[in-house]
C-alpha positions as CSV (number, residue, x, y, z in Angstrom):
1,X,-4.3,12.7,14.3
2,X,-3.8,11.6,10.7
3,X,-6.5,9.9,8.8
4,X,-5.6,7.6,5.9
5,X,-7.8,6.8,2.9
6,X,-7.1,4.1,0.2
7,X,-8.7,3.8,-3.0
8,X,-7.8,2.0,-6.4
9,X,-8.7,-1.5,-5.5
10,X,-10.9,-3.8,-7.6
11,X,-11.1,-6.8,-9.9
12,X,-8.6,-7.6,-12.3
13,X,-7.6,-10.6,-14.2
14,X,-4.1,-12.4,-13.8
15,X,-1.4,-10.6,-15.4
16,X,-3.0,-7.0,-15.1
17,X,-2.2,-3.8,-13.4
18,X,-3.6,-1.7,-10.4
19,X,-2.6,1.4,-8.7
20,X,-3.4,1.9,-5.2
21,X,-3.5,5.3,-3.6
22,X,-3.4,6.3,0.0
23,X,-4.5,9.9,0.7
24,X,-3.6,11.4,4.1
25,X,-5.7,14.1,5.9
26,X,-2.7,16.1,6.5
27,X,1.0,16.7,5.5
28,X,2.8,13.3,5.1
29,X,6.3,15.0,5.5
30,X,6.8,13.7,8.9
31,X,5.2,10.3,8.3
32,X,8.1,7.9,8.2
33,X,7.8,5.4,7.3
34,X,4.7,4.9,5.2
35,X,3.8,1.6,3.6
36,X,1.4,-1.0,2.3
37,X,0.3,-4.2,4.2
38,X,-2.2,-6.8,3.1
39,X,-4.3,-9.5,4.6
40,X,-5.8,-12.4,2.6
41,X,-8.7,-14.5,4.2
42,X,-7.4,-16.7,7.1
43,X,-4.0,-15.1,6.8
44,X,-2.1,-12.9,8.9
45,X,-1.5,-9.3,7.8
46,X,1.8,-9.1,6.1
47,X,4.1,-6.0,4.9
48,X,4.1,-5.5,1.2
49,X,6.4,-2.5,0.9
50,X,7.5,0.6,2.6
51,X,9.1,3.8,1.9
52,X,10.8,6.3,4.1
53,X,10.6,10.1,4.0
54,X,14.0,10.0,2.2
55,X,12.8,7.5,-0.5
56,X,14.2,4.3,0.8
57,X,12.0,1.5,0.0
58,X,11.5,-2.1,1.1
59,X,9.8,-4.8,-0.6
60,X,8.5,-8.1,0.3
61,X,9.9,-11.1,-1.8
62,X,6.6,-11.5,-3.4
63,X,6.1,-7.9,-4.2
64,X,10.0,-7.4,-5.6
65,X,10.1,-6.9,-9.3
66,X,6.3,-6.2,-9.9
67,X,5.2,-3.7,-7.2
68,X,6.5,0.0,-7.0
69,X,5.9,2.4,-4.0
70,X,6.0,6.0,-4.2
71,X,5.0,9.0,-2.4
72,X,4.3,12.5,-3.3
73,X,4.7,14.8,-0.3
74,X,3.2,17.9,-2.2
75,X,0.2,15.9,-2.8
76,X,-0.1,14.2,0.8
77,X,-0.4,10.8,-1.2
78,X,1.3,7.5,-1.3
79,X,0.8,5.0,-4.2
80,X,1.4,1.4,-4.8
81,X,1.6,0.4,-8.4
82,X,1.0,-3.3,-9.1
83,X,2.0,-5.1,-12.3
84,X,1.8,-8.6,-13.2
85,X,-0.9,-9.4,-10.7
86,X,-1.5,-13.1,-9.6
87,X,-4.4,-14.8,-7.8
88,X,-2.3,-15.0,-4.8
89,X,-2.2,-11.1,-4.6
90,X,-5.8,-11.3,-3.8
91,X,-6.2,-9.5,-0.3
92,X,-7.3,-6.4,1.6
93,X,-4.7,-4.0,1.1
94,X,-3.9,-1.3,3.9
95,X,-2.1,1.8,4.2
96,X,0.1,2.5,7.0
97,X,1.8,5.6,8.4
98,X,4.0,6.0,11.2
99,X,5.1,8.9,13.2
100,X,6.4,7.3,16.6
101,X,4.8,6.7,19.1
102,X,1.8,6.9,16.7
103,X,0.8,4.5,14.0
104,X,-2.1,5.0,11.6
105,X,-4.0,2.8,9.4
106,X,-6.4,3.3,6.7
107,X,-9.8,1.2,6.1
108,X,-8.5,-1.2,3.5
109,X,-9.3,-1.6,-0.1
110,X,-10.1,-5.0,-1.5
111,X,-7.7,-6.1,-4.5
112,X,-9.2,-9.3,-6.3
113,X,-7.0,-11.1,-9.0
114,X,-9.0,-13.6,-11.0
115,X,-7.3,-16.5,-12.8
């Protein structure tokens, strides 16, 4: 069983930056892929970015060029650096990790971007 805990959310003005962290209860080496998802009020959860154990990344169109996903296996932590934030980035951000057939989720961290 893997537990994921997100941190780093908060309130920021448009154009600002935040760095989200996802700390795992154990080794993340076998978790593949790991990723960040978000859910805004009244909307479905959407994939923001993912990263494989080999470092291959995926970004949604809205995240490309502004967000950077990374993972530190030694620290059992994944990150999401978010720059040039926009009001439409406001959502609860969730950490996800997969090791088939298991799929783990964190409790979420709120990101609010004011205009």
